[in-house]
N, C-alpha and C positions, 0 to 999 in steps of 0.2 A: 361461587359455590355457597349455598346457604343451607347448612344442615338442619336448621330449625324449621325449614319449610319444604325441603326436598325429600325428607324421609317418607317412604310410602305408607308406613303403618304407625299407629299410636298417636296421631295428632288430633287435637280437639278443634272442631269446626265451630267457630264463634258466630259467624254469619254465613248464610241466613239461618234464622231460628225455625227449624222444622217441627212437625208434630212429635217427632221422636225426642227432640230437645225438651219439650214441654212436659213429657211424662215424668212421673216421680222416679227418682233414682233407685228406690227400693223395688219398684215394679220392674224396671229395666234389668236390675240385677237378678231378680227371680226368673225373668224371661231368659237371661243369659245362662243361668244355671240349668234351666229346663232344656235349652238347646244342647248343652254339654252333657247332660245326664240322660236325656232321651235317646241319645245315640247308642247307648250301651244295650247290648242284646236286642238290636233292632234289625229288621230285614233291609235289603237294599232299596226297596221301594220307599221306605220311610227315610232313609239316608239321602236319597235323591230329592225327596220332598223338602227336607231341611235346606238343601242348597237352593231350591227354587223359592222357598219362603224368604231366605236371606236376600236374594236378588230382588224379590218383589217388594220387601220392606224398603230396600234402598231406592228403588225406582219411585214408589208411591210416596216416599218421604220428601221427594223433590230435592234431593241432595244434588248440588251442582255437578255437571258432567265432568268437569276438570278434576273434581275430587275423587269420585268413585271410579272414574276410569283409571286414575293412577293407583288407587288403593285396591281395586278389584281386578284390573287387567292382568298384572303379572301373576296374581294368585290363581286366576283361571288358567293361565298358560302352564303354571307349575302343576296344577291338578290334572290337566290334560296330559302332560308328560308322564305323570305318575300312572295315569290310566293306561296309556299306551305301553309303557315299560312293564307294568304289572300284568297286562293281558297277554303279552307275548312271552313272558317268563315261564319257566317250567313250574308245574303245580307242586312239585316236591313229593308226589306219591311214589314215584319209582316203580310203577307197574306197567305192564303191557296191556293195551286196550284191545278188547275183542268185541265183536258184534254179538248181540243177544241171540240172533237167529243163526241157524247153521248156514254155512256157505253154499251147501248143495241144496238146490231147490227140489231135488227128487225126494229128499227126506220129508219135505212138507207136503208134497203132492201124492206120495205113495200111500195107498190105502192100507190100513192096519187090519189084518184078518185074524179072526179067532176061530177056534174049532166050532163054537156054538153060534156065535153071531159075527157079523162083519161090520166093523165100525169104520166109517170114513170121516176123518176130521175135517171140519170146515173152518178155515181161517179167514177172518174178516179183513178186508183191505182197509188199512188206516191211512188217511192222508198225512197225518203227522207222525213221523218216525223219530224216536229218541236217538240222539247222537251226542256222545260225550264231547267229541271234538267239534267245535262250532265253525272253525275256519282253519284251513291249512293250504298253504301255497309256498312251496319251497321249504326253507328253514323256518318260516313264520307259521306258528301253530297256536291257535287260541282254543282252549277247552273251557268247560264250564267252571271248574274250580278256579283257574287262573283269572277268568273274567269276573267271578264273584269277588275274589280278593282285590282285583284292580279297582272295581267300583267302591269297595269298602275303604281302601286306602286313599283314593283320590277324593272321595266325599269327606272323609274325616280330616284330611289336610285343609280343605276349604272351610268346613264347618268350624273347626276349632280356632283357626286363625281369624277368619273374617267375622265370626260372631263376636269375638272379643274385640276386634278392631272397630266394628260398628258401635259397640257399647262405648268405647273410648272416644269415638268420633263425635258422639252426640251427648256425652256426659262430661261436665267439667270435673276437674280433680276434687274440688271442694264438695261437689254433689256426691261423688263416689264415696268419700270418707264419711260424709254425713249419713248417707244411706246405710253404709256398713255399720256405723256406730249405732244407728237406730235398730237395726236387725240383730245386733249382738248384745243389746242391753240385757236380755235374760241371763247371759253368762256372767254378769256382774254379781249374781248371787253366789257364785263359786269363787269369789275374790280374784277374778281375772281382770287385769287393768285394761278395760275397754278404751278409756279415753287416751291413755298413753299409746296404745297400739294404733288408734286412728290418727293421733297427732304425728306419730312416726311415719305412718303411711302418707299423710299429707306433705310432710317435709320431703319424703322420698320422691313423690311425684313432682314437687316444685323444684327439686334439685336436679332433675333430669335435664331441663333446658339449660341450666348453668353448666353442666358437664358438656353438652353439645356446643355451647358457646365457647368454652375454653378449648375444646378440640378444634373448632373452626378457626379460632384466632391463632393457635399454634401452627396449624397447617398453612394458613395464609402467610404467617411470618417466615416459614421455611420456603414457600414458593417465591416470595418477593426477593429473597437473597440470591436467587438464580444459582443454586449449587450445582456444580458439575459432578453428577453422580458417577459417571464413567471414570473420571479422574480419581475420585475417592476410592473406588473399588468396593468390594463387599464388606471388608472390615471397617473402612471409614464410614460407609453408609450406615452400618449397624451402630457405630458409635454415635453418629448424629441423631438417629432415632432413639437411642437410649437416653441421650441428653434431653430430647423433646419429651419423652415419657416421664423422666424425672421432673422436668419442669411442670408437666401436666399434674402430677400428683401433688407437687408443692402448691400450685394454684387452687386445686380442689380442697386441700386441707385448709388453706387460707380462707376460702369461701365458707367452709364449714364453721371455722372459728368465728368469722364475722356474723354468720347466721345465729350461732349460739349466743354471742354477745348481744345481738339485737333482741333476742327473745328474753334474755335475762333483764335487760334494761326495761323492756315493756312489761315485766312482771310475770313472765312464764316460769315461775318457780315450782309450781305444782298444779296439776289439772283442777284441783278443787278451788284454788284461789283465783285462777285466771282461766276461765272457759270462754271460748269464742264460738258463737253460733253462726255458722256460715249462711244458713238459710233455714227457713221454716218449712218443715216437711208436712204436707197436707195433701191427702188424696182428693183428687177432683173427679169430674165425670169421666174424662178420658182415661184416668187411671182405673176406675172401676170397670170400664169397658175392656181395658187390657187384661184385667184380672179374670173377667168372664170369658174372654177369648182364650186365656191360658187354660182354664178348666176344660173348654172344648178341645183344646190342643192335646191335653193329657188323656181325655176320653178316647179320642181317635188313636192316640199312640198305644193305649192299652188294648183297644179293640182290634186294630188292624196292623199296628207297627211292630208287633213282637216277632222275633225270629223263631219259627217253628222247629228249626233244626238244633237250637241251643239246648 
């Protein structure tokens, strides 16, 4: 078991370097925020389009099949399950549904007579008839409201999780913090410690692999001892895992102390005295094309993606 490589989400793909890797982290962050914010007050057609765009970006970026199959496969299954469960669930309106037209055809065909004139209504045959219930067979019933809610829930699950995961997959932790620091520089006028915040974020992202490594080592140590859990019982098993958890916290605090001492030795006393530039942020031709595409993205969203019922 290797927790550092078996997790389905949140891993950075170092090789191969795709065109998504080469984009500026600020541009990718703005694209991510656009995906997350354009979903608000949008119709279902736009929400489905966001899912198709994410899948298209993944395919055309030439991300290895072994990576995106693991990252996207279970998420598509989860979204499909949400779609099925949401579509067959009650809509929550609690009303009885009736047809718009009378059940008796004589009312439609009977001429209406008046004392002065005789009026015979003409009803045009329509090929498309409105029906609130889309599908019904036995206890399974799908109506329009439940279907709309199911599409909304399933697409938001996929969009929110996979768009963030695709950003983490193609952006190194140092690039994330550098891009966020560059975008938040205007906030420094209000005496907000931008450098301290980004440094804390960098340390947090770097500390996650250490946590996974400690968990992996402790789990392996428990497995190699061949503990007879049936003989220990519930109370004994809980005591063992409590000891393991206590040991995990001790190891993490020790790692934190070692990291803090290493920063002090290297002169990280204040952000003004010791600043580290991870990379030089500079917009290239591909970044400008991505920005132009983002403008077209928002024009289409405003023109066609708004929810008219909101």
